[in-house]
C-alpha positions as CSV (number, residue, x, y, z in Angstrom):
1,M,20.4,-3.0,14.4
2,S,20.4,-6.6,15.6
3,A,19.3,-7.6,19.1
4,P,22.2,-8.2,21.5
5,T,22.3,-11.4,23.5
6,L,22.5,-10.3,27.2
7,G,22.8,-12.0,30.5
8,S,20.4,-14.9,30.3
9,G,21.1,-15.4,26.6
10,L,17.6,-14.6,25.5
11,L,16.7,-12.4,22.6
12,V,13.4,-10.7,23.3
13,F,11.4,-9.5,20.3
14,A,9.2,-6.5,21.0
15,L,5.9,-6.2,19.1
16,P,6.7,-4.1,16.0
17,D,4.8,-1.3,14.4
18,L,2.4,-3.1,12.0
19,G,1.9,-0.1,9.8
20,E,-0.6,2.8,9.5
21,G,0.7,4.3,12.8
22,L,-1.2,1.7,14.8
23,T,-0.2,1.6,18.5
24,E,-1.7,-1.7,19.6
25,A,-2.8,-5.1,18.3
26,E,-4.9,-7.9,19.7
27,L,-3.2,-11.3,20.0
28,V,-5.4,-13.8,18.1
29,S,-3.4,-17.0,18.4
30,W,0.1,-18.3,18.9
31,L,1.5,-20.5,16.1
32,V,4.3,-21.8,18.3
33,A,4.6,-23.0,21.9
34,E,7.3,-22.5,24.6
35,G,10.0,-25.0,23.9
36,D,9.4,-25.1,20.1
37,S,12.3,-24.4,17.7
38,V,11.8,-21.4,15.4
39,A,13.6,-20.3,12.3
40,V,14.2,-16.7,11.0
41,D,11.1,-15.3,9.4
42,Q,8.9,-18.2,10.6
43,P,5.4,-17.0,11.5
44,V,5.0,-17.2,15.3
45,A,1.6,-15.5,16.0
46,E,-1.5,-14.0,14.4
47,V,-2.4,-10.6,15.6
48,E,-5.5,-8.5,14.7
49,T,-4.9,-4.8,14.1
50,A,-7.5,-2.2,13.3
51,K,-7.1,-3.1,9.7
52,S,-6.7,-6.9,9.4
53,V,-5.3,-10.1,10.8
54,V,-1.6,-10.5,10.0
55,E,1.1,-13.1,10.8
56,V,4.1,-11.9,12.8
57,P,7.4,-13.6,11.8
58,S,10.3,-14.2,14.2
59,P,13.4,-12.2,13.4
60,F,15.5,-14.7,15.4
61,A,16.3,-18.4,15.2
62,G,16.4,-20.7,18.3
63,T,14.1,-22.1,20.9
64,V,11.0,-20.3,22.1
65,A,11.6,-19.4,25.8
66,V,8.6,-17.1,26.7
67,L,5.4,-16.2,25.0
68,H,4.5,-12.7,26.4
69,G,0.8,-12.7,26.2
70,R,-2.3,-14.9,25.8
71,P,-4.9,-15.0,23.0
72,G,-7.3,-12.1,23.4
73,D,-4.7,-9.8,25.1
74,V,-4.3,-6.4,23.6
75,L,-0.6,-5.7,23.3
76,D,1.1,-2.3,22.9
77,V,3.6,-1.7,20.1
78,G,7.1,-2.0,21.6
79,A,6.0,-4.3,24.5
80,P,7.8,-7.7,24.9
81,F,6.3,-10.2,22.5
82,L,8.5,-13.2,22.2
83,S,11.7,-14.4,23.9
84,V,14.0,-16.7,21.9
85,R,17.0,-18.6,23.2
86,P,19.5,-18.9,20.3
87,D,20.7,-22.3,19.3
88,G,23.6,-23.5,21.4
89,E,22.7,-21.3,24.3
90,A,22.1,-23.2,27.6
91,A,19.4,-22.3,30.0
92,P,20.7,-19.5,32.4
93,A,22.0,-20.6,35.7
94,A,20.5,-19.0,38.9
95,A,22.3,-16.0,40.2
96,A,23.3,-15.6,43.8
97,G,20.5,-16.1,46.2
98,G,18.4,-18.0,43.6
99,A,17.5,-14.8,41.6
100,S,17.8,-15.3,37.8
101,I,19.1,-12.7,35.5
102,P,16.1,-11.5,33.5
103,D,16.0,-11.3,29.7
104,T,16.1,-7.9,28.1
105,P,13.2,-7.0,25.7
106,V,14.5,-5.5,22.5
107,A,12.6,-2.9,20.5
108,P,12.2,-3.4,16.7
109,H,15.2,-1.2,15.9
110,G,17.4,-3.3,18.2
111,D,17.6,-1.1,21.3
112,P,16.5,-2.8,24.6
113,V,13.1,-1.6,26.0
114,P,14.2,1.1,28.5
115,A,12.2,0.1,31.5
116,V,13.3,-3.6,31.4
117,A,16.9,-2.9,30.2
118,A,17.6,-0.6,33.3
119,A,16.5,-3.3,35.8
120,A,18.3,-6.1,34.0
121,S,21.5,-4.1,33.7
122,A,21.5,-3.4,37.4
123,L,21.2,-7.0,38.3
124,R,23.9,-8.1,35.8
125,E,26.3,-5.6,37.4
126,D,25.6,-7.1,40.8
127,A,26.0,-10.6,39.6
128,G,29.3,-9.8,37.8
129,V,27.9,-10.4,34.3
130,P,29.7,-8.3,31.6
131,T,27.5,-5.7,30.1
132,A,28.0,-3.3,27.1
133,A,29.2,-0.7,29.5
134,T,31.9,-2.9,31.1
135,Q,32.9,-4.5,27.8
136,G,33.4,-1.1,26.1
137,E,32.7,0.0,22.6
138,G,35.3,-2.4,21.2
139,S,33.4,-5.5,22.2
140,P,30.7,-6.1,19.7
141,V,28.1,-8.7,20.2
142,A,27.2,-10.9,17.2
143,S,23.7,-11.9,16.4
144,E,21.8,-12.6,13.3
145,G,18.5,-11.2,11.9
146,S,16.3,-11.8,9.0
147,G,17.0,-8.7,7.1
148,N,13.3,-8.6,6.0
149,V,10.8,-5.9,6.8
150,L,7.3,-6.4,8.3
151,I,5.8,-3.0,7.8
152,G,7.9,-0.8,10.0
153,Y,10.8,-2.9,11.3
154,G,13.8,-4.6,9.9
155,T,16.3,-7.1,11.3
156,P,19.5,-6.8,9.4
157,G,22.3,-9.2,10.5
158,G,25.9,-8.4,11.4
159,L,27.9,-7.1,14.3
160,T,26.8,-4.3,16.5
161,G,28.9,-2.2,18.8
162,G,28.1,-2.3,22.5
163,R,26.2,0.7,23.8
164,R,27.8,2.6,26.7
165,R,25.4,3.2,29.5
166,P,26.0,5.2,32.7
167,R,26.8,3.1,35.7
168,R,23.9,3.0,38.1
169,T,24.4,3.8,41.8
170,A,23.7,1.4,44.6
171,A,20.7,3.4,45.6
172,T,19.3,3.2,42.1
173,R,19.9,-0.6,41.9
174,L,18.3,-1.1,45.3
175,A,15.2,0.8,44.2
176,E,14.8,-1.4,41.1
177,T,15.0,-4.7,43.1
178,V,12.4,-6.8,44.9
179,P,13.0,-8.7,48.1
180,G,15.9,-11.1,47.7
181,G,17.6,-9.1,45.0
182,A,15.4,-10.1,42.0
183,V,14.8,-7.4,39.5
184,G,11.3,-5.8,39.7
185,A,9.0,-6.3,36.8
186,P,9.1,-3.5,34.3
187,V,6.0,-1.4,33.9
188,V,4.7,-1.8,30.4
189,P,2.2,0.8,29.2
190,G,-1.3,-0.6,29.3
191,S,-0.4,-3.6,31.5
192,T,-1.8,-4.4,34.9
193,L,1.6,-4.1,36.4
194,A,1.4,-0.3,36.1
195,S,-1.0,-0.2,39.1
196,A,0.9,-2.7,41.3
197,P,2.3,-1.5,44.6
198,T,6.0,-0.7,44.7
199,P,7.9,-3.6,46.5
200,T,9.9,-2.8,49.6
201,P,13.6,-3.5,49.1
202,T,15.3,-5.9,51.6
203,A,18.8,-7.1,52.1
204,A,20.0,-9.8,49.7
205,P,20.4,-13.3,51.1
206,A,23.7,-14.8,51.8
207,P,25.1,-17.1,49.0
208,P,24.6,-20.8,49.5
209,S,27.3,-22.7,51.3
210,S,29.9,-24.3,49.1
211,G,29.5,-27.5,51.1
212,A,25.9,-28.1,50.2
213,A,25.1,-31.6,49.3
214,P,25.1,-32.3,45.5
215,G,21.6,-32.7,44.1
216,A,20.0,-30.8,46.9
217,A,17.1,-28.5,46.0
218,A,18.2,-24.9,45.5
219,T,16.8,-22.4,48.0
220,G,15.3,-19.0,47.1
221,P,15.6,-15.7,48.8
222,T,13.1,-16.6,51.5
223,G,14.8,-19.9,52.3
224,A,12.0,-22.0,50.8
225,A,13.2,-25.0,48.7
226,A,12.7,-24.5,44.9
227,P,10.7,-27.2,43.2
228,L,12.9,-30.1,42.1
229,C,11.9,-31.2,38.6
230,V,14.3,-32.3,36.0
231,S,12.0,-33.7,33.3
232,P,11.0,-31.3,30.5
233,L,7.9,-33.5,29.8
234,V,6.8,-33.2,33.4
235,R,7.3,-29.4,33.4
236,K,5.3,-29.1,30.1
237,L,2.5,-31.3,31.4
238,A,2.2,-29.1,34.5
239,R,2.3,-25.9,32.5
240,D,-0.3,-27.1,30.0
241,H,-2.7,-27.8,32.9
242,G,-2.0,-24.5,34.7
243,L,-0.2,-26.1,37.7
244,R,2.7,-24.5,39.6
245,L,5.5,-26.9,40.4
246,G,6.0,-25.1,43.7
247,D,2.5,-26.3,44.8
248,L,3.3,-30.0,44.2
249,R,4.8,-32.5,46.6
250,G,7.4,-34.7,44.9
251,S,7.3,-38.4,45.6
252,G,10.7,-39.1,44.1
253,E,14.1,-39.2,45.7
254,K,14.8,-36.0,47.7
255,G,11.4,-34.7,46.7
256,L,11.8,-35.0,43.0
257,I,8.5,-34.2,41.2
258,L,7.5,-37.1,38.9
259,R,4.9,-37.4,36.3
260,R,2.6,-39.4,38.6
261,D,2.6,-36.4,41.0
262,V,1.4,-34.1,38.2
263,D,-1.2,-36.6,37.1
264,E,-2.6,-36.9,40.7
265,A,-2.7,-33.1,41.0
266,I,-4.7,-32.9,37.7
267,A,-7.1,-35.6,38.8
268,A,-7.6,-33.9,42.2
269,R,-8.3,-30.5,40.6
270,A,-10.8,-32.1,38.2
271,T,-12.7,-33.6,41.1
272,A,-12.7,-30.3,42.9
273,D,-13.9,-28.5,39.8
274,G,-16.7,-31.0,39.4
275,A,-17.8,-30.3,43.0
276,D,-17.7,-26.5,42.3
277,A,-19.6,-26.9,39.1
278,A,-22.4,-28.8,41.0
279,A,-22.5,-26.1,43.6
280,D,-22.7,-23.4,40.9
281,T,-25.5,-25.3,39.2
282,A,-27.5,-25.5,42.4
283,T,-26.9,-21.8,43.0
284,A,-28.1,-20.9,39.5
285,D,-31.2,-23.0,39.9
286,S,-32.0,-21.3,43.2
287,A,-31.5,-17.9,41.5
288,A,-33.7,-18.8,38.6
289,A,-36.4,-19.9,41.1
290,R,-36.2,-16.6,42.9
291,S,-36.4,-14.7,39.6
292,V,-39.7,-16.4,38.8
293,L,-41.2,-15.4,42.1
294,Q,-39.8,-11.9,42.0
295,P,-42.4,-9.2,41.3
296,E,-42.1,-7.6,37.8
297,G,-40.1,-4.4,37.6
298,T,-37.8,-5.2,40.6
299,L,-34.1,-5.8,39.9
300,G,-33.5,-8.0,43.0
301,D,-29.9,-9.2,43.3
302,A,-29.2,-9.6,39.6
303,P,-25.5,-9.2,39.0
304,D,-25.6,-7.2,35.8
305,R,-28.7,-5.4,34.4
306,D,-29.1,-2.8,31.7
307,P,-30.0,0.4,33.6
308,R,-32.1,1.7,30.7
309,S,-34.3,-1.3,30.0
310,G,-34.0,-3.2,33.2
311,L,-33.2,-6.4,31.3
312,A,-30.4,-8.7,32.2
313,V,-27.2,-8.1,30.2
314,L,-26.1,-11.3,28.4
315,D,-22.6,-10.1,27.6
316,R,-20.4,-7.1,27.0
317,T,-18.1,-7.1,24.0
318,P,-15.4,-4.4,23.7
319,L,-15.1,-2.7,20.3
320,R,-11.7,-3.9,19.1
321,G,-9.9,-4.4,15.8
322,V,-11.9,-4.2,12.6
323,R,-15.2,-3.6,14.5
324,R,-13.8,-0.6,16.3
325,T,-12.3,0.8,13.0
326,I,-15.6,0.4,11.2
327,A,-17.5,2.2,14.1
328,E,-15.0,5.1,14.1
329,A,-14.9,5.4,10.3
330,M,-18.7,5.4,10.0
331,S,-19.1,7.9,12.8
332,R,-16.5,10.2,11.3
333,S,-18.1,10.0,7.9
334,R,-21.5,11.0,9.2
335,R,-20.0,13.7,11.3
336,E,-17.7,15.4,8.8
337,I,-19.2,14.7,5.3
338,P,-22.3,16.5,4.2
339,E,-23.6,13.8,1.9
340,A,-26.4,13.7,-0.5
341,T,-28.0,10.7,-2.3
342,V,-29.3,10.1,-5.8
343,W,-30.6,6.9,-7.3
344,V,-32.1,5.4,-10.5
345,D,-33.7,2.2,-11.7
346,V,-31.8,0.5,-14.5
347,D,-32.9,-2.0,-17.1
348,V,-29.9,-4.4,-17.2
349,T,-31.6,-7.0,-19.5
350,A,-29.0,-6.4,-22.3
351,L,-26.1,-6.7,-19.9
352,V,-27.4,-10.0,-18.5
353,E,-28.0,-11.3,-22.1
354,L,-24.5,-10.2,-23.1
355,R,-23.0,-12.2,-20.3
356,E,-25.1,-15.2,-20.9
357,G,-24.0,-15.2,-24.6
358,M,-20.4,-15.1,-23.5
359,K,-21.0,-17.9,-21.0
360,R,-22.3,-20.2,-23.8
361,K,-19.1,-19.7,-25.8
362,T,-16.5,-19.7,-23.0
363,P,-18.2,-20.9,-19.7
364,D,-15.0,-20.8,-17.7
365,A,-13.7,-17.3,-18.4
366,V,-16.7,-15.0,-18.2
367,P,-16.5,-11.8,-16.0
368,G,-19.3,-11.4,-13.5
369,I,-21.9,-8.6,-13.6
370,L,-20.0,-6.7,-10.9
371,S,-16.8,-6.6,-13.0
372,F,-18.7,-5.0,-15.9
373,V,-20.2,-2.5,-13.6
374,A,-16.7,-1.7,-12.2
375,R,-15.5,-1.1,-15.7
376,F,-18.3,1.3,-16.4
377,V,-17.6,3.1,-13.0
378,V,-14.0,3.8,-13.8
379,A,-15.0,5.1,-17.2
380,G,-17.5,7.4,-15.6
381,L,-14.9,8.7,-13.1
382,A,-12.7,9.7,-16.0
383,R,-15.5,12.0,-17.2
384,Y,-16.5,13.1,-13.7
385,P,-13.2,13.2,-11.7
386,E,-14.6,15.3,-8.9
387,L,-16.1,12.1,-7.5
388,N,-12.6,10.5,-7.4
389,S,-11.2,13.3,-5.3
390,R,-11.3,14.0,-1.5
391,I,-11.3,16.9,0.9
392,A,-8.0,17.1,3.0
393,T,-7.1,19.4,5.9
394,R,-3.8,21.2,5.7
395,E,-1.4,21.8,8.5
396,D,-2.7,25.4,9.0
397,G,-6.2,24.1,9.4
398,S,-7.4,25.1,5.9
399,Q,-9.0,22.6,3.5
400,E,-8.1,21.6,0.0
401,L,-9.6,19.4,-2.7
402,V,-7.1,16.7,-3.6
403,R,-7.3,15.0,-7.1
404,V,-5.2,12.0,-8.0
405,E,-4.2,10.3,-11.2
406,G,-6.0,7.0,-11.7
407,V,-8.6,5.1,-9.7
408,N,-8.1,2.7,-6.8
409,L,-11.5,1.1,-6.8
410,G,-12.7,-0.2,-3.4
411,I,-14.9,-3.2,-3.4
412,A,-17.0,-3.6,-0.2
413,A,-16.8,-7.1,1.1
414,Q,-18.8,-8.6,4.0
415,T,-16.7,-11.0,6.2
416,E,-17.0,-12.7,9.5
417,R,-14.9,-9.9,11.0
418,G,-17.1,-7.1,9.6
419,L,-17.4,-5.0,6.5
420,V,-14.0,-4.3,4.9
421,V,-13.1,-2.5,1.6
422,P,-10.0,-3.8,-0.2
423,S,-9.2,-1.7,-3.2
424,I,-8.1,-2.6,-6.8
425,R,-5.0,-0.4,-7.5
426,R,-5.2,1.4,-10.8
427,A,-8.5,-0.1,-11.8
428,D,-8.7,2.4,-14.6
429,T,-6.0,0.5,-16.5
430,M,-7.8,-2.9,-16.4
431,S,-10.3,-4.6,-18.6
432,A,-13.5,-6.2,-17.3
433,R,-11.8,-9.6,-17.3
434,R,-8.8,-8.4,-15.2
435,L,-11.1,-6.5,-12.9
436,D,-13.1,-9.8,-12.3
437,A,-9.9,-11.6,-11.3
438,E,-8.9,-8.9,-8.9
439,I,-12.3,-8.7,-7.3
440,R,-12.2,-12.5,-6.7
441,R,-8.6,-12.3,-5.3
442,L,-9.3,-9.4,-2.9
443,A,-12.6,-11.0,-1.8
444,A,-10.8,-14.2,-0.8
445,L,-8.1,-12.2,1.1
446,A,-10.7,-10.3,2.9
447,R,-12.7,-13.4,4.0
448,E,-9.4,-15.0,5.3
449,G,-8.4,-11.8,7.1
450,K,-5.2,-11.6,5.0
451,A,-5.8,-8.3,3.3
452,T,-2.9,-5.9,4.2
453,P,-3.5,-2.4,5.8
454,S,-2.5,-0.9,2.5
455,D,-5.1,-3.0,0.6
456,L,-7.8,-1.7,3.0
457,S,-6.9,2.0,3.1
458,S,-5.8,3.1,-0.4
459,G,-9.2,3.4,-2.2
460,T,-10.4,6.5,-3.9
461,F,-13.9,5.4,-4.8
462,T,-16.1,2.5,-3.5
463,L,-18.4,0.1,-5.3
464,N,-20.9,-1.8,-3.0
465,N,-23.0,-4.7,-4.3
466,Y,-25.5,-5.1,-1.5
467,G,-27.9,-6.9,-3.9
468,V,-26.2,-10.1,-2.7
469,F,-28.2,-9.7,0.5
470,G,-31.5,-9.7,-1.3
471,V,-32.2,-5.9,-1.0
472,D,-33.1,-3.4,-3.6
473,G,-31.5,-0.2,-2.3
474,S,-29.5,1.4,0.6
475,A,-28.6,4.8,1.9
476,A,-24.9,3.8,2.0
477,I,-22.4,5.7,4.2
478,I,-19.4,7.1,2.3
479,N,-16.1,5.3,3.1
480,Y,-14.2,8.1,4.8
481,P,-12.2,10.0,3.5
482,E,-13.5,9.2,0.0
483,S,-16.1,11.4,-1.7
484,A,-18.6,8.9,-3.0
485,I,-19.9,5.4,-2.9
486,L,-22.0,3.6,-5.6
487,G,-24.3,0.8,-4.5
488,M,-26.1,-1.8,-6.6
489,G,-29.2,-3.7,-5.5
490,R,-30.5,-7.1,-6.6
491,I,-31.4,-7.8,-10.2
492,I,-35.1,-8.9,-10.4
493,D,-37.8,-9.3,-13.0
494,R,-40.1,-6.3,-13.1
495,P,-42.7,-4.9,-15.5
496,W,-41.0,-2.3,-17.8
497,V,-42.2,-0.2,-20.7
498,V,-40.1,-0.9,-23.8
499,D,-41.0,1.0,-27.0
500,G,-44.5,1.7,-25.7
501,Q,-45.1,-1.9,-24.8
502,L,-45.2,-3.5,-21.4
503,A,-42.6,-6.2,-20.9
504,V,-40.8,-8.1,-18.2
505,R,-37.2,-6.9,-17.8
506,K,-34.2,-7.5,-15.6
507,V,-34.1,-4.4,-13.4
508,T,-31.7,-3.2,-10.6
509,E,-31.4,0.0,-8.6
510,L,-28.2,2.1,-8.5
511,T,-27.7,4.5,-5.5
512,L,-24.9,7.1,-5.3
513,A,-24.1,8.8,-2.1
514,F,-21.6,11.7,-2.6
515,D,-19.9,14.5,-0.7
516,H,-21.8,17.7,-1.5
517,R,-18.6,19.7,-0.9
518,V,-16.7,18.3,-3.9
519,C,-19.5,18.6,-6.4
520,D,-23.2,19.5,-6.9
521,G,-26.1,17.4,-8.0
522,G,-25.5,18.0,-11.7
523,T,-22.1,16.2,-11.5
524,A,-23.4,13.4,-9.4
525,G,-26.5,12.9,-11.6
526,G,-24.4,13.0,-14.7
527,F,-22.0,10.3,-13.4
528,L,-24.9,8.1,-12.3
529,R,-26.7,8.4,-15.6
530,F,-23.5,7.5,-17.5
531,V,-23.1,4.3,-15.5
532,A,-26.8,3.4,-16.0
533,D,-26.7,4.0,-19.7
534,A,-23.6,1.8,-20.0
535,M,-25.4,-1.0,-18.2
536,E,-28.5,-0.6,-20.4
537,N,-26.4,-0.5,-23.6
538,P,-23.2,-2.4,-22.7
539,G,-22.2,-3.4,-26.3
540,T,-21.9,0.2,-27.5
541,V,-20.0,1.5,-24.4
542,L,-17.6,-1.5,-24.3
543,A,-16.7,-0.9,-27.9
544,D,-15.4,2.6,-26.9
545,L,-13.5,1.5,-23.8
């Protein structure tokens, strides 16, 4: 259902469900600013979920009116996200008494967010603005949408019938207003407004006299003159520097706020900030001097110290997004999966020589070592399918072993945002060359934070090349809810016995961690030995694949 244009003419886009049942997302950055023009499906923001960073497109076209949030804020799904004024819509005029009719946030399915819709509807009835209830079912409101879907919401265009709402009583409307008749702010779950005190209703002010002088500043509910500023550039300059127009004294005619007034306020604040910074520096130097003279073991007046070690706390970083997901997944894996580990040293000299020979003939199209290992892994899982299964809990609380057709091979990738595991879908149908292309593509997406939640949560078995960090082995943690993870260490020159003779060979270590509920050591050892033998004799194995 498309979003109706109500009262102020603003279409308010609520944060959609970004998939995987996530209930919140962290706002990384805005790609637009207030006053910018946006088109349907144009990306307007980047948000970080528990899975990845995704771009959120606008389902509406028009001018950005309000950005509901700042970078770093954690927003709840369904909360107001972006307000857009459709093209051709003028800015809303002030209602009686200077109170403006608020915009109505609209949920992804097109229905207004209840808490805000109730308050906005009450004020519109008082101001005489037609609503869906007063227009009746036969008065549809036209709006347009993208028709596209971003994991959980759609914005099909077309006409929608008005929704009939019960008329609110005077007592109800009065309870939802703040002094002067302005609608109270809606309580959005998780916002700081939820704990704000309830305002005390007061009588609405009398409407301004019709004989007021033209061009005079409008007065608000308390009788104070509203700031007089007509230039959008001056308003934007003040907003960019965090200045309130109501705090400025205009030097223009009848108190008109000019650009020089904003520039003077910016300069004055910069001077004040410089003085405050100097004072803070002096205070910090004094505190440092006191800490040097302070006897060891005393905490003094330090603002924040670790109670366990007594050391000063440098910073506190909440676990959010991918970091929180990693922590939860690793903890759950250790808590629920009774894992066991087997490992083996592998002579990969033949595999390295095979790849070097291919590189001399076709230097630009040679799969990497990891892609060959991936091909051997999917072949081994075909022989030992227990390691490609998982334990699932049924609705009645009982457990079952789930086996699937094919392999979605997860490739562990270290990124600036943490360790993520995008998966290659149906890796069992691909050659080493195709696997190499998919590994490179998914690694690039992971580094850029563009991997989708589906890419990061659909794996059935994980391959981890921790040898790139210069280590030989690792007791890896299984990627819950999978049943096994195979790790490969660095390839180094080591002394090795070949046909009774000591030689220098290329050797690596393979480590397999597996869920002991799905199989025993014989199955895990058989799979690991199959992959090791394939790496030691790649020509023979590849001929049969």
